[in-house]
N, C-alpha and C positions, 0 to 999 in steps of 0.2 A: 446488573442483570445476571441471571444464572447461566446463560448460554456460554459454554467454554469458548475461548478465543479462536480455537482452530476449527470450529464447526462452520460448515458452509452448506448451502443448498438444503435438501430435504433430509439428508442422512448425515451421521457423524460417526467417526471411528472413536471408540473409547480406549484409553490407555490402561484402564484397570483390567487385570486378567486374573486376579487371585481367586475370584469366585467361580470362574467358568467351569472348573472341573466338576462342580456339583449342579450345574445348570442342565436343563434339557436342551435338546438341539434348538427348539423354537425359542426358548428363553435366551440362549446364548446369541442367537441371531438378532433378536431385538435389543439385546444389551450392546452388541458390537456395532449394529447398524440401526439405531433407533429411527423409527419413522416419525414424520411430522414434528420435527424438533425445531424450535425457534418461534418467536411470536408471529401471529398472523398479521398481514397488512390490513385486512378488513375483518373485523370481528364485532359481535354485539353482546358477548358474554365473556367474563374474565374473573379469575380468582387465584389468589396466592395463599398457600397454606403451609405451615411448618408442623411436622408431626412430632410425636413424643420422642422419636429417635434423634431428632435434630435435623433431619433432612427436610428441605423445602422444595415444594413443587408449585408450578404456575401453569395454568391452563387457559387457553383462549378457544372460544367456539364461535362459529358463524352459523346462525340459525335463519333459515328461509322457509316459509310455508310450513312451519312447525317441524322441520327436519334439520338435523345438524349436517350442514353441507360441508363443513370443514372444521377440523380441530387440531390443535397443536399444543406442545408443552415444552418446558425446560425444567431442569432440576440440578441441584448441587449435590445430589445423592450418589450412591454407589451404583454398581452394575444392575442390581435388582431394581432400583428406582428407575433407571433408564428403561429396563425391559418392561416394567409395569406401566410406566407412563406411555411408552410407545404403543403397547397393546391396547391400552385404554382408548387412545385416539383412533386406532384402527376399528375397534368395536363400535365407536360412536358415530363414525361417518355414515351418512345416508340413513340414519335411524331417527325416528320421531323423538322429540325432546322428552316426552313422557317415558319412553323406553330407556333412554339414556339415564334419566334420573332413577329409574327402577333397577338399573344394573347394580350387581353386588360384587364385592371383592372376589368372591369365589368364581365369578364369571371370568375375571381377568386371569386368575390362577389356572383355571381350567384351560383357557385359550393358550396359555404359556406352557401347558403340559406340566404344571406344578413348579414350585420353588421349595427350597429347604424351609422347614417350619420357622426357623429363626429369621427368615427374610420375608415372610408373608405379610408383615406389617407394611411393606412397600405397596402392596396391592390395595390395602385399606387407605393409605394416604393418596394414592392415585385416584381411587374411586371417589373418595370424599372431595378432592379438589375439583375433579371433573363435574361432579354433581353440583357443587356450589357455583361453578362457572355457569352451568345451565340455569340454576336458580337465579343467578345474577341477571341473566338474559330475561327471565320471566318477570323479575321485579322491575326492570327498566324497559320492557317491551311497550310499544305504543298501544293505546287503547284499541279494542276491537272495533271494526267498522260498524256503523249503525245498521240495524236490521234492514234487510232487503224487502222489496215489496211483498214477496211471498210469505214473509214472516209477520205481516201486519196483523194477521189473526192472533198470533201469539202475543204481540205487543198489546193489542186491544184487550185480550183476556187478562193479562198480568196487570194492566192499568186499573182493573176493577178490584184488585186484591191489595189491601193496604200494607200488610206485613207478610213477608215470606220467610219462614224460619225452618231450617233443616235440623234434623237430629242425626248426628254422626256418632260413630264409635270407631276406634282403631282396631278393635278385636270383636269377634262374634261371641255371643253367649253372655253379654254383660247386661242384658235387659233393656236394650235400646228401644225396641218396639213397645215395651211396657211403658217406658217413659214417654214416648211419642203419643201413645193412646191417652195416657192420663194427663199429659200436657194439653192436648186438644180438648179433652173432656173438661178440665178445669177452666179453660178459656170459654167454652160453651156455657158452663154452669154460671160463669160470671156475666153472662148476657151478650157475649160476642158472637158474631157470625163466623163459623169456623169450618174450614175444609181440611181433610186429612188425606194426603196422597201417599200411597205405598209404592216406593220405587225399588223395592227389593224384588228384582225380577226372578231370581232363582229360588227364593224362599219367602213368598208373600204370606205373612202371618197376620196381618191386620184383619182380614175377614174372620178368621177364627177368634181373635181376641175381642171382636165386636159382635160375634154371633150372627154374621150375615153371609156365611159361606153359601155359595150357590145362588146369590142374588141375581135375578134376571135383569140384565141391563137393557135399557130402552133409550131411544133417541127421539128428539124433536127438532124443530127448525134451528134451535140454538146449539145443537150438538148432542153428544152422548150425556145422558143423565146420570149423575153420580148416585150411589146409594145414600139414603138418608137414615141415619141410625143415631138415636139418642141426641138429636140436635146437631149432629155432624153430617157434613157432606163427604162421602168417602169414595175413593177410587183406588182400585188395585188390579193388577194382572190376574190375581186369584179369581176374580169374577169371570174371567174369560177362559179359564181352563175347563176342559170337559170333566176332569177328575182331579181331586186334590193330590192324587198320586202322580200326576203327569210331571215329567221333568222338562224344564225349559232350557234348551241347549242353544244358546244364542251367542254370537260375537258382539263386539262393541257397537258397530254402526246400527245394528238392528235394535239394540237396547236403547240407544240414544233416540232412535226414531219413535219407539213406543212411548218413551218418557215425554218427548215433544208432543205427541198426540194427546197424552194425558193432561198436559198443561194447556194446549191450544184448543183441542177439539171437545173437551169436557165442558158442559154448561155449569161452571162454578158459580156464575153470577157475582153479585157484590159480596165480598168477604172482608172481614176485619183481619183474619189470620188464615194463612195456608200453612199447615204443619206438614213437613215432608219427611217421611221415614225412609232413610237411606240404608243400604246394606253396609256391613262393616268394611273398613279399609278406605283406601283413597283411589279406587279404580274407576271404571267406566261410569257407573251410575252416579256417584257423587260429583264427578267431574262434569257429566252431562247436565245435571241439575244446575250447577253453578254457571255453566256456560250459557244454558238456555235462558235462565232467569236474568242473568246479567248483573243486576244490583240486588243481591240478597240482603235482607235486613239483619241476618245473623244466623249463627249456628249454636246449638246446644250440644255439648259433647259428653257422652256417657262413658263411665269407666267403673271398674270394680277396684277394691283397695289394693290388691296384690300387685307386685312389681311387673309381672308378665303382661298384665293389661295396661298398666301405667306407661310402660315403654311405648306401646303402640298408640296411646292417646297423644303423646307428644307429636307423633307423625301427623295425626289429624289436625292438631293445632297449626303445625307448619304448613299443611295443605291449605287450611283456611287463610293463613297469612299470605301465601303465595298467590292465592286467587282473590285477595282483598275482600274476604268475607269476615265480618266482625264476629269474634267469638264472644257470645253472650255470657257463657259460663260453663262450668263443669258440674255434672251431677255424679256423685259417687253412689253407685247402686250396690246393694248387698252389703251394706256397711253394718255388720252385726246381725245377729239372729234374734228375732222376737219369739220368746217362748209362748206358745199358744195357751198355756195354763196360767202363768203368773204375769206375763207381759214384759218380763225383764229382757234386756238386750245383752247377748253374749257375742263377743267378737271372735268369730270362727276364722275369718280371714284377717291378715295383718291390717291394722287400722291406719288411717291417715294418708293413704296413697293419693286420693283426690286433692286433699289440701296441699300436699307437697308439690304436685304438678302445678296447681293453680299458682302457688307462690313462685316456683321456678320459672314458669312461662308467663308470669304477670297477667293472668286472666282471673276473672271472678270465680269463686267456688259458690255455686248456687245453693248447695246443700247436700245432705246425705240421706239415702233411703235404706232402711234396714231390710234384711232378708225375712220377710213376713210370709208365712205359708198361705195367708189369705190372698196375697198378690197373685201367687201361682193359681190358686183356685179361681180367682176372678178372671184371669186370662183364659183358662180352660173353659169356664162356663159361658164366656161371651158377653160379660157385663163389666165395664170398666170398674176398677177398684174404687175409684173416687165416688162412683155412684152406689156401689154395693156396700161399701164399708165407710161411708162418709163421716161417721162419728169417731172413727178410730184414731189413735195417736199417729199412726203412719200416714193416714190421709191428711192430717194437719201438717205433717212434715212436707208432704207433697205440695200442698197449697202454699206453704211458706217459701219453698224454693222456686215456685212458679211466679210468685208475686212480683219479683223484680222485672220480669219480662213484660209486665203490664204497666210499668211506671213511665214508659216512653210517651211523651205527649202525642206522638203519632197514633198511639193506640186509643186515644180518647174518642 
């Protein structure tokens, strides 16, 4: 075990003093009197990690009602490791597990009033180890309780939908909504009963892309009636805004409430597929969708080829794995530019990012979609690309990458 022999109780005196003259007062205090040191007697999340510098950290967390009620650590590292580990546990206590996972090394450094640049790697090690301890809790957490009586309506609605597929992206601007619209359209053109739910609360773009902005929603005894466009049943918060210029300024609980209403109180009827367009990232909306639906049939994750998008896609894959959502595959969008005159494809962005992620993360690569000017035209004109340019080479590429999603026997 990494705990020094002379440590006792909740704090420990460190014998190393060579670094103290470059520490802030706060950092020196946490290095000489580290809080929450030593293993917890009761814990449900744990991880041990050795960093590139050779220092090892070990964290324990106890999570109750989705909050970290207690956290502790040990390390065989230097004074800066002690300071960073101590501050990481202090920041974690009493905070939701999602917030702890979202904590960044800079948060630890800021709370310590900074460390010399050559020692900042200790904050990264502490942050990574604590995050992985929380992820260990999520992985081993007991299953959620069965829906309560008041959720029977949601259960009954979802029971009528054979396949629930979310479209995620780690980063905005990668064409996620374009993929969602054309995925839903391809399934409808193949003869399936398809719904399309837009859960992008702050930037609902599905009504624009389907040409149904300002659609007057109505209700009957079965609930709120979705818009019916091109063989799709569609619901979006965009239908409820007085003006497309209105800004939706909501916090998490309200967003989850409206997503639940869109799932439970909309008269979707019998569907073969419900395609769910989620906003980028791993925040409130994607989490709400996964928690409300419970057993998602899978997720399609959209990226562009360059590294800055690919890095964030890895987070989306990790998000799915933590929530036990199968990753059906990656779609690499904007993979080359289609010349409108000759039809040749030129690679403006670095090629192969989607394939590399798929290989590294052991998930399927569904295919690549080039940057075709007609795709943007279709989105702006309100008619799905697969309907408007069905005979094009790009349309065939779209159909090819969607085909594996229809091979599941459940889809028959």
